[in-house]
N, C-alpha and C positions, 0 to 999 in steps of 0.2 A: 375556220380561221384559228390559228394558234396564238393565244394572247401571251405577251411577255412583259415582265416587270424587270427593269434594269436598275440595279443597286450599285452605286459607285460614288465615292466622295469627290471625285474629280469631275467638274463640269465638262471639261474637254473630252474625257473618256466616255462620259454618259452620252454626249452628243455624237461621238464617233460610233458608238454601238447603235444608237437610235438610227442614225443615217445609214449605217451598214445594213441593218435589218429592214429599213424602210423600202428597199428595192426587192426584198425577197418575197415571192408569191406565197400566200397562205400564212404569213406571219404578221402580227400587228403588235407594236409596242403600246401597251395600255397605260403605262405609268413609269415614273422614275423615283428613286429615293437616294438621299445623300449618305445614309448610313444604315446599319442593321436595325437600329431602334425605330427609325422612321419607316423602315420597310415592313415591320410587323403590322402596323396599322394599315398600310397600303395593301398588304396581302389579304387581310381580312376584308377589306373594302372591295378590291378589284378581282380577287380570286383568279389570279393568272394561271395559265397552264404550265408555264416554265418561268423560272427566275434566273437571271444572271447576277452573280454576286462577287463583288470585289472582296479581297481578304483584309487588307489593312485600311480601316476606316475609324474615324473618331466615334466616341460614345458607345458604339457596339460594333466590334469587328465582324468580319464575315463568318468566322468559325463559331463565335458565340451566337450570331444570328441564325446559323443553321441549327444549332442545338435548340434554341428557342422555337424555331419553326417546326422542328420535328415533334415537339410536344403537342402540336395542334393540327398540323397540316402534313400532307404527304406529297406536296408539289415538287416536281423535279427541280434541282438546283444545279446550275453549271457555274463553277467557280472560275474567276478571272485571275490568272496567276502570272507572276514573272518567271522567266526562264533562268532561275538561279537556285542555288542551294537553299537559301532561306525561303524562296517561293515554293520550291518542291516540298520542303518540310511542312510548311503551312498548308499546302494543298492536300498533302496526305493526311494531315490532322483534320482538315475539313471533310475529306472523304470518310474518315473514321467517325466523324461526328454525324454523318448522315447526308452529305452532299452526294449528288448523283454522278457528276462528271466534271471536267474542267477544260479550259482552253488557256493558251498562253498569250500574253499581251505581245503585240508586234514590237520588234526591236530592230534597230539598224535599217529602218525603211526610209525611203527618200522623200515621201510626200504623204499628205493626208489621204489622197486617193489610194495609194498603195497600202496604207494602214487599214483603210476601210475594206479593201479587197482581202487582206490577210484575216481580218476579223470575220468577214462574211464567209470565207472559205472554211474556217473552223467552226463557226457558230451555227450556221444555217443547217447543215446536216444533223448536228446534234439536237437542235431544237425540233426539227422535223421528226427525228426518231423518238425523242422523249416526250413530245407534246401531244401525242395522239390521243391518249386517254389517261385518266387517273389510275393510280395503282393502290393496292391494299396497303394498310399501314405497315411501316417497317418495324422490325424488332430493334432492340438496343444495339448500337454499333459494337464491333469487336474491340476489346480493351486489353487483351493479353491472353496468355495461356489459360485454358480451361483445366478442370481437374484431370488427373492422370487417367490413362485408359483411353478408349475411343471417345472422342469429344464431339458430340453432335453439334452442328451449327445452330445458330439462332433461328428465329422465324424468317420466313421468306422475305427477301428484300423487295423494295418497291419495284413495280414493273409498269412501264408506260405503254408497252406495245411494240410491235416490230417496226423497223425503219422502212421508209419507202423503198420498194424494190426487194425487200427481204422476203424469203419464201414464207409461206404460211399466211395465216390470217389471225386476227385476235381470237383468243379462246384456246381451244385444245390443240390447234395446229393441224396440218394436213396429215393423213396417214402416209407412212413411208412406203415408197414403191418397193417392188421386189429387189433384193440385194443382188448385185452382179455375181455371176458364178465365177468364183476364184478359188484357187487351191488354198485351203486354209486348214489349220490344225489348232483351233482355239483350245485353251486349257494347258498349254505348255508353260515352261518356266519363264518368268518375266525378269529381264535384266535392266530395264530402264523405263521410267515414266516420263512422258512428254505432254506438256499442257500448253494450250493456246487460249488467250483471252484478250478482251479489249474493254469496252464500256462496262462499268460495273465490276471489272476484273480485280482491282485491288482488294475490295471487300470479299469477293468470292474466293480469291486465292488465299487470303488470310484464314477464312473459315476452313478451307480444305486442308491447309498445312497444319492448322491447330489440331486436326484430327489424326495426324500421322506421328508416329513415335520417333524419337531422336535416333534410335538404332535401326531405322528403316534399312533393309539390306540392299537397296538399289539407289542410284542417283535419280534426281528429278531435273529435267531441263524445261524452262518456261520461256515462252515469248509472250509478253504483255505489251500491247501498244502503248509506248510512253516515249517522251523525248529524252535527250541526254540530260544528265544530272538527276532527273526524276527516278530513273531506274536504279541508280546508286543509292539514293535515299530510301527508295522502296525496299531494296534488298536489305539495307541496314535495319530498317524498321521491322521487317519480317524476321530477321536474325534475332532481334531482341525479344520479339513477342511470340515466337513459335518454338517448338522443341527442336526443330531441325537447324542445321547450319545453313545459312542462306547467304549467297554472294552474288554480286554482279559479275557475270562471266567476263574474264579477261582472255587475252591471247595465250594459248598453250597451257591451259589448266587441265589437269588430269581429272576425269570424272571419277568420283569416289562415292561409295554408298553413304546414305544419310545426309548428303549435301545437295542443296538446291542451287541451280545455276540459272540466273535471269539474264536474258539477252540485253545488252546495253542499248540505250537509245541511239537510233540512227545507224546501227550496225546489225547485219544479219548474223545469226548464230548458227554455225555448222560444226561438223566434227570430222576428225580423221583418226585412223588407227596408227599407233606407234608401238609395234610389237603387240603385246597383249593389252596395252593401255588405250583408252579412248581420250583424245585431247580436243579441247575446244579450239575453234578457229573463228575469227571475226572478219567480215568483209563489208565493203561499201558498194556491193552490187546494186543493180537497178531496183527501185521499189517494186514490190508486187502487191496487187490489190491496194495501191496507193500507200503502202506501208513499208517501212524499214525501221526496226526489224519486222519480218513477216513470218507468220506461223507456217505458211506453206513451205518456205525455204528451210526452216528448221525440221519440219516433218519429213521432207524428202531426204535430208541428210541422215536423220535417224533411221529412216526406212532402209537406206543403202547399207548401213552398218549393222543394224540390229534385226531388221526384218520382223518376223513373227514374235520375237522376244521383247517387243515394245508394246506397252499399253498406253494409248493416247487418249487425252481428254480435251474436249472443246467446251470452254465456259462462255458465259455471257459476253456479248460484244456486237458492235455494228458491222454490217457488211458480210462478206463471205470468206474472209481469209481463214484458211485451214481446210476448206472443202477439198481443194485440189490435193493438198498434202495428205488428207485423210484417205483419199482414193488410192494414192501411191502406197500408203501404209497397209491398207487392206489388201491390196494386190500382192504384198509380200507376206501376208498371213497375220499381220498385226490386228489387234482388237481396238475398237474406238468407242468411247463413251461420250455422250453429249448431255449437257445440262438441259433440264426441261424448260419449257416456255414459262410456266407459272412462277418459277423462281429466278428467271433471268431478268436483268434490268432491260436488256434488249436481246431479242431472240434471233438476231441476224446470223451470227457465226454458227452457233449450235443448230439453229433452224435450217441453215443451208446444208449442213451435214446430214441432218435427219431427212430433209426433203430429197436428198440425193440417194437415200437408202444406204448410207455409209456408217450408221450408228449401230453397234451391236447392242447397246443399251442406252436408254434415256432416263435419267434420274434427277430428282430434285437435289438442290445444293446440299441439304443436310444429310444426304445419303452417299455422297460421292467419296468422301474420305474413307468411309467404311468399305465401300466397293473396291477402292484402290488397294487398301490394306489387305483385304481378303484375297484379292487377285494376286498380289505379290507373294502371299504365303503359299500359294499353290506350288507344289514341287520342292518346297523347302522343309527341312526338319523343324519341329517346334522351337528348338534351341536357337536356330538361325533366324526364324521368321517371327519371333515373339514381338 
């Protein structure tokens, strides 16, 4: 049984969450608190497996509560955010402070029952994924650019274990089966980096991008599972805190070296060639793996245009989005790197790629930036690849 502490200053919202979780098998709400200050004592007393945390609360808000919590506990924290620019900014600040994940409060719903269903659909899978077991203590959150040169990431983030249905088991994970026999020529020149991530991705992506130089000679395209508004705020945050230029991808942008393009919330990111240029395209096609944007959609598009000159990376995340696209990429000769289980918040997405035998390499988070930079340098003169 996964125990949950609900922290929110609204009596109505607390009751909504408690009722929504009350019908979920294997989950038990063991307590509630009206603000972050009261939550600190409840956490010490109840020792919950997972905490849901509102952001705006009197006496101690959710962001400060997470900072205080991280000084003594490594319990997973799911922030409860509004789907707005202010909500997105505060949520990203909470994730930087040490929160694990977030859900958005239901809006424009017609009844209490519909609100409960919306909360249940978002919260239950995350609680099940994050509440399996405690994780090792986290290092300090990312605060901005590290010193020049290759910037190693901080200590491994918290890891609660794999979500239900994810490949592998707690611990070292299963050995990868034999890789499919495909025509491949690894070691060639890389023209694009493609990255997919979900739960735990904002912190992981920050650490990876901090380790890459501003004059990176290739573009980076990223699909991070996030709703609208959040992706724009996330791109702006990364643009301020990392050496690279980071933008939320818009329609018809030309991919240029040293620029990072993040798929916008609720739109798939794909690409088309226009002469020698590669341009972004956005579409509202069907969800894949219950996601839009989906990593699989982006990976397939990159595979069609770049083939073996793409180097793809799958970072921490729930589910298996990216596995199908990784197969397509490898079939065209591309190389795929996966984050290891020990440093993943949830080893669903990278674990699915590893279990399918599609990972050329499996690395801890603090070695991924160096691996990407070294791979991009292959086939380039020192003056170009510095």
